[in-house]
C-alpha positions, 0 to 999 in steps of 0.5 A: 892131786892129779892122777899122775901124782898118785895112784887112786883106788876105787872102793865101795862104801859099806854104808852108801854103796858109792865108790870112794877115791882113796889116794895111795900113800907113797913114802919112798924113804920109809920115814912115815911122811908122804912123798907129796909132803916130804921135801926129800923123799929119798932121804929118811933123815930129811922130811921138812924145812924151816928157815931163819929169818924166812925162806928167801929172806936174808938177815944181817950180822954186823960187828965192831972190830974192837969189841968189847971196847966201843972203838968208833962204834960204826959197826961196819967192820964186818958185815955178813948176810945170812940165811939158815935152813933147818932140815928136820926128820919126821919127828921134827928133830934137826938133822941138818943145818945149812948156813948160806952167807956172804961177806957184804962189807969190811970197814977195818984194816984188821984180819977178821975171822967169823964162826957160828956157835951152836949153843947147847950143842956139843961138838961131838954131836956134829957128824960133818961140816961141808961146803965152806973152804976154810983157808989157813988155820988161825984163828980157827983150826978145824977138827975132822968133823968140821968144828973148831978144835979144842972146844966142847960146844959146836963152833962152826968156823966160816972163815979165818980172814975176810980177805980170803973170800973177796979181793978189795983194797983197804975197805970193802963196800964202806966207801960211797960210790964203791962196790965190790961183789962178793961170792955166796958161800955156805956151810952144810952141817950134819948132826 
């Protein structure tokens, strides 16, 4: 560390009589994690971050609109790009989850909604969901904490209709030579 990053204290070794440089431990939020390791040293509920699939890399979910029937099985009826950030406290417990997502393609005439279910997490374990702007109330109506109404597991609706987030004629980015840019969206989930 540079001198400007942390104060240093000079001490004398009891054995050798030589000065030692000891870096002072600074922890602004009191979570037990040093400010130089803590990704948010002003929030005691956030110390570390991990990513899926990885930092700066996006994954892709693809869907067939006639599931469980195979239909045409082109699996381009709804294509969503995503990156997930898990924020953990000093005990490595997830306290916050951020889902960045974008609608990449829609190759169907149906109105499709999308949601994320957090398996083994009850809806009551979610403090709040912010960021996304859910239009309409069907198929997903939302409880005060941002989860889907009427279900016991934590289901986080992302959108009720893909056409609410991108303007496109019939298909979105499934016809060769045609491309429509779509916005990047996010859902910030606090536990």
